[in-house]
C-alpha positions in Angstrom: -10.2 36.7 -36.2 -7.9 33.5 -36.2 -4.1 33.7 -35.3 -2.2 33.4 -38.7 0.1 30.1 -38.2 3.9 30.8 -38.1 6.9 29.2 -39.2 7.2 28.1 -35.5 3.9 26.2 -35.3 4.6 24.3 -38.6 8.1 23.2 -36.9 6.6 21.9 -33.7 3.4 20.4 -35.4 5.8 18.6 -37.8 8.5 17.6 -35.2 11.4 19.5 -37.1 13.4 22.5 -36.3 12.7 25.7 -37.5 15.9 25.9 -39.9 14.3 22.6 -41.3 10.9 24.4 -42.2 12.6 27.0 -44.0 14.7 24.6 -45.9 11.8 22.9 -47.3 9.5 26.1 -47.7 12.4 27.9 -49.8 13.5 24.7 -51.9 16.5 23.6 -50.2 17.4 20.1 -49.0 15.7 17.6 -46.8 14.8 13.9 -47.3 11.7 12.9 -49.4 9.9 12.0 -46.2 10.7 14.9 -43.9 9.8 17.5 -47.3 6.2 15.5 -47.1 5.6 16.0 -43.5 6.5 19.6 -43.5 4.2 20.1 -46.5 1.5 18.2 -45.2 1.5 20.0 -42.0 1.9 23.5 -43.5 -1.0 22.7 -45.6 -3.0 21.6 -42.8 -2.0 24.9 -40.6 -2.9 27.0 -43.9 0.5 28.6 -43.4 1.3 30.8 -46.3 5.2 31.6 -46.7 4.7 34.2 -49.5 7.1 36.4 -47.6 9.7 33.8 -48.0 9.8 34.0 -51.6 8.0 35.3 -54.5 6.6 38.5 -53.5 9.4 39.8 -50.9 10.9 42.1 -54.1 7.9 43.4 -54.7 6.3 44.0 -51.0 9.3 45.7 -49.5 8.8 48.0 -46.7 12.1 49.0 -45.8 13.8 48.8 -42.3 17.1 46.7 -41.3 17.2 43.7 -39.1 20.2 43.2 -36.6 21.1 39.6 -35.1 23.7 39.2 -32.4 24.3 36.3 -30.0 24.1 38.2 -26.7 23.2 42.0 -26.2 24.9 41.5 -22.7 28.3 40.9 -24.2 30.2 44.2 -24.6 31.6 43.8 -28.0 28.1 43.3 -29.3 26.6 46.3 -27.6 29.5 48.2 -28.9 28.8 46.8 -32.5 24.9 47.6 -32.3 25.7 51.0 -31.5 27.4 51.2 -34.7 24.9 50.0 -36.4 22.3 51.9 -35.0 24.1 55.2 -35.3 24.5 55.0 -39.1 20.9 53.7 -39.5 19.6 56.8 -37.6 21.8 58.8 -40.1 20.0 57.2 -42.8 17.0 57.6 -41.2 16.5 53.4 -41.4 14.2 51.7 -38.5 16.0 49.0 -37.1 14.7 45.5 -35.7 16.9 44.2 -33.2 16.9 40.4 -32.1 19.5 38.0 -29.8 20.0 34.5 -31.1 21.4 33.5 -27.9 24.2 31.7 -30.2 21.6 29.1 -31.1 21.1 28.3 -34.8 17.7 27.2 -34.1 16.7 30.4 -32.6 18.5 32.3 -35.3 16.4 30.3 -38.0 13.2 31.4 -36.0 14.0 35.3 -36.1 15.1 35.0 -40.1 11.7 33.7 -40.6 10.0 36.1 -38.5 12.0 39.2 -40.4 11.3 37.7 -43.6 7.3 37.5 -42.8 7.6 41.1 -41.8 9.5 42.0 -45.2 12.4 43.2 -43.2 14.6 43.6 -46.4 18.2 44.4 -45.0 20.0 42.2 -42.5 23.3 42.6 -40.4 23.9 39.4 -38.4 26.8 38.0 -36.7 25.7 34.2 -37.6 25.5 31.2 -35.3 23.7 29.1 -37.6 25.8 27.6 -40.8 25.2 28.2 -44.4 22.2 26.3 -44.8 20.5 28.2 -41.8 20.8 31.2 -44.0 19.9 29.9 -47.2 16.1 30.7 -47.2 17.1 34.7 -46.5 19.5 34.4 -49.7 16.8 32.9 -51.6 14.2 35.1 -50.7 16.6 38.1 -52.0 16.7 39.7 -48.5 20.4 41.6 -48.6 22.5 40.2 -45.8 25.9 41.3 -44.2 27.7 39.4 -41.8 30.2 40.7 -39.5 32.5 39.3 -36.5 32.4 35.9 -38.4 30.8 33.7 -41.3 28.3 31.2 -41.2 30.0 27.8 -40.6 30.0 25.2 -43.8 28.3 22.1 -42.9 30.9 19.6 -42.4 30.8 15.8 -43.3 32.1 13.2 -40.7 35.3 13.3 -43.0 35.8 17.0 -42.5 38.6 18.5 -40.4 37.2 21.5 -38.6 40.8 22.9 -37.7 42.2 22.5 -41.2 39.0 23.9 -42.8 39.4 26.8 -40.4 42.9 27.2 -41.7 41.8 27.2 -45.1 39.2 29.9 -44.5 41.9 31.9 -43.3 44.0 31.4 -46.2 41.2 32.0 -48.5 40.7 35.6 -46.9 44.3 36.4 -47.8 43.9 34.9 -51.0 46.4 32.0 -50.8 43.8 29.1 -51.0 41.6 28.1 -54.1 38.0 29.0 -53.7 35.7 25.8 -52.9 34.2 24.1 -56.0 30.8 26.1 -57.1 28.8 23.5 -55.9 29.9 24.2 -52.2 30.7 27.6 -52.5 29.1 29.9 -49.9 26.5 32.6 -50.9 28.6 35.6 -51.7 27.6 38.2 -49.4 29.6 41.1 -47.9 30.9 40.9 -44.4 32.8 43.0 -42.2 35.3 41.3 -40.3 38.4 42.3 -37.7 41.8 41.0 -38.7 42.0 37.9 -36.3 44.9 36.3 -38.0 47.0 39.4 -37.2 45.9 39.9 -33.6 46.4 36.6 -32.7 49.6 36.4 -34.2 50.9 39.6 -32.6 49.8 38.4 -29.2 51.4 35.1 -29.7 54.8 36.9 -30.8 54.6 39.1 -27.8 54.3 36.1 -25.4 57.1 34.5 -27.3 59.2 37.3 -26.5 58.5 37.4 -22.9 59.8 33.6 -22.9 56.8 32.1 -22.8 56.3 28.4 -24.5 53.2 26.6 -23.2 50.5 29.3 -24.6 46.8 28.3 -24.0 43.9 29.3 -26.0 40.6 29.7 -24.6 38.0 29.5 -27.1 34.1 29.8 -27.9 31.5 29.4 -30.5 32.2 31.5 -33.3 36.0 31.1 -32.6 37.0 29.4 -35.8 39.2 31.7 -37.1 40.9 32.6 -34.0 41.7 29.1 -33.0 43.2 28.5 -36.5 45.4 31.8 -36.4 46.3 30.5 -32.8 47.5 27.0 -34.1 49.1 28.5 -36.9 50.8 31.2 -34.7 52.2 28.5 -32.3 53.2 25.9 -35.2 53.3 22.3 -34.9 53.0 20.4 -33.0 49.9 22.1 -31.1 49.8 20.7 -27.6 45.9 19.9 -28.2 45.5 19.9 -23.9 45.9 23.9 -24.1 43.3 24.4 -26.8 39.8 24.5 -24.6 36.3 25.6 -25.7 33.4 26.9 -23.7 29.9 26.6 -25.3 29.2 30.4 -25.1 27.6 31.1 -21.4 29.6 32.7 -18.6 29.3 29.5 -16.4 30.9 27.4 -19.2 33.6 29.9 -19.9 34.4 29.9 -16.2 34.5 25.9 -16.4 37.0 25.8 -19.2 39.3 28.1 -17.6 39.1 26.8 -14.4 39.6 23.3 -15.9 42.5 24.7 -17.8 44.6 26.0 -14.9 43.8 22.7 -12.9 44.7 20.3 -15.5 47.7 22.0 -16.8 49.5 23.9 -14.2 52.9 23.8 -16.3 50.9 26.4 -19.0 52.6 30.1 -18.4 50.2 32.2 -20.6 46.6 32.2 -22.2 45.3 34.0 -24.8 41.3 34.3 -24.2 39.6 34.2 -27.5 36.6 36.9 -26.1 35.9 38.9 -23.5 33.6 36.8 -21.7 36.3 34.4 -21.7 38.8 36.8 -20.5 36.6 37.6 -17.5 36.5 33.9 -17.0 40.1 33.3 -17.0 40.5 36.4 -14.5 38.0 35.2 -12.0 39.3 31.3 -12.3 42.9 32.5 -11.7 41.8 34.5 -8.6 39.9 31.4 -7.2 43.1 29.3 -7.7 45.3 31.9 -6.1 47.3 32.2 -9.4 48.9 35.6 -9.6 48.7 37.6 -12.7 51.3 38.1 -14.3 53.6 36.0 -11.7 52.2 32.8 -12.1 50.2 33.4 -15.6 50.2 36.0 -18.2 46.9 37.1 -20.1 45.9 38.2 -23.2 42.4 38.8 -24.0 40.8 39.4 -27.4 38.4 42.6 -27.2 39.0 45.8 -25.2 36.3 46.4 -23.0 36.0 48.9 -20.0 36.7 46.8 -17.1 39.8 45.6 -18.7 41.8 48.6 -17.4 39.9 48.5 -14.1 41.5 44.8 -13.3 44.5 44.8 -11.5 46.8 44.5 -13.1 45.1 45.9 -16.2 44.5 43.3 -19.2 46.7 43.3 -22.3 44.3 43.1 -25.0 43.8 42.4 -28.8 41.5 45.5 -29.4 39.0 45.2 -32.2 36.9 48.2 -33.5 33.2 47.2 -32.4 31.8 50.3 -33.1 33.6 50.9 -36.5 32.4 47.3 -37.6 28.9 48.2 -36.8 29.1 51.2 -39.0 30.5 49.7 -41.6 28.3 46.8 -41.9 25.4 49.3 -41.8 26.9 51.3 -44.5 27.4 47.9 -46.7 23.7 46.6 -46.1 22.5 50.2 -47.3 24.6 50.4 -50.1 25.7 47.3 -51.7 22.1 45.6 -52.5 23.9 41.9 -51.9 24.7 41.7 -55.7 28.7 41.2 -54.9 30.7 39.6 -52.2 32.9 42.3 -50.5 34.7 41.6 -47.3 36.0 44.5 -45.1 38.8 43.8 -42.8 39.3 46.0 -40.2 42.7 46.5 -38.4 43.1 45.1 -34.6 45.8 46.3 -32.0 47.4 44.7 -29.4 47.4 47.1 -26.4 50.0 46.3 -23.8 49.4 46.8 -20.1 50.1 44.8 -17.1 48.7 41.4 -17.2 51.8 40.1 -19.1 55.3 39.6 -17.7 58.3 37.2 -18.2 58.4 33.8 -18.0 60.0 32.7 -14.7 
């Protein structure tokens, strides 16, 4: 019996990404030339995308998908535990996938879940809204957690301004985007990044710190926007540094920051991988924490208390976020947008001290 062609087979044969194939087959945006090539290859391979659309609602088999960027990240492991606990209590099977923070890999996993008729999905998204359009059009119930899909930017867009606007939108302080550009109204479970970052910056300011840096990574748009807002204008852009998501990249970003700006006195790390990198880089460069540099890390993970000194952290309820996301995906049906924002907490330990 011949193996059935997959969406990945079509993408490879057409010389495009999986996300592009998903958009074409679900009626999304694509150039006429690309659309023609994808459809021709799909016909040649006898690819039948029935699970991507018309019959999904009639053929639902139940089950829940869970997509996270990195299962080795302590926060995502805690988040997954919460999802699994809620699913277990509901007798719901869970299909777990790791996207590696790669939108193309994410699109491929979405297509696989649709082909398997998984009808509910919880995701920490890596791609933008276009990546998620096929799942939405197919009627899949989707709940986002930890962050929202990015909006596709044009060359004239200012990502920092857009992120600040998204924060204001969550607070009800900004008007929603025009209907033509409005993201799908899907439920989400988020931590209160804005309050957490603001509290941390105020705490550091109270200790006399003025040159405060931010270490960010993929998906940290809301956190960096909150940081910019908290430090106020003008923002020293050399003190806002990003890694690409890997531990090596995080270490390179932290090490480069410490070496290029020896005048900085405090760092806010946007996640536990970045916090780990900051600790290692400071140690390698013989920077004493907190005497030479104070450090606050977003995420409370077990090793944070074992550091010397223990790290001051912005704690977010990872397991609770997972449990609430599973409750939403089981109950909401995805018909109405519903954002759940859970509180963060600044836990003060020994990694911050007065500016000298």
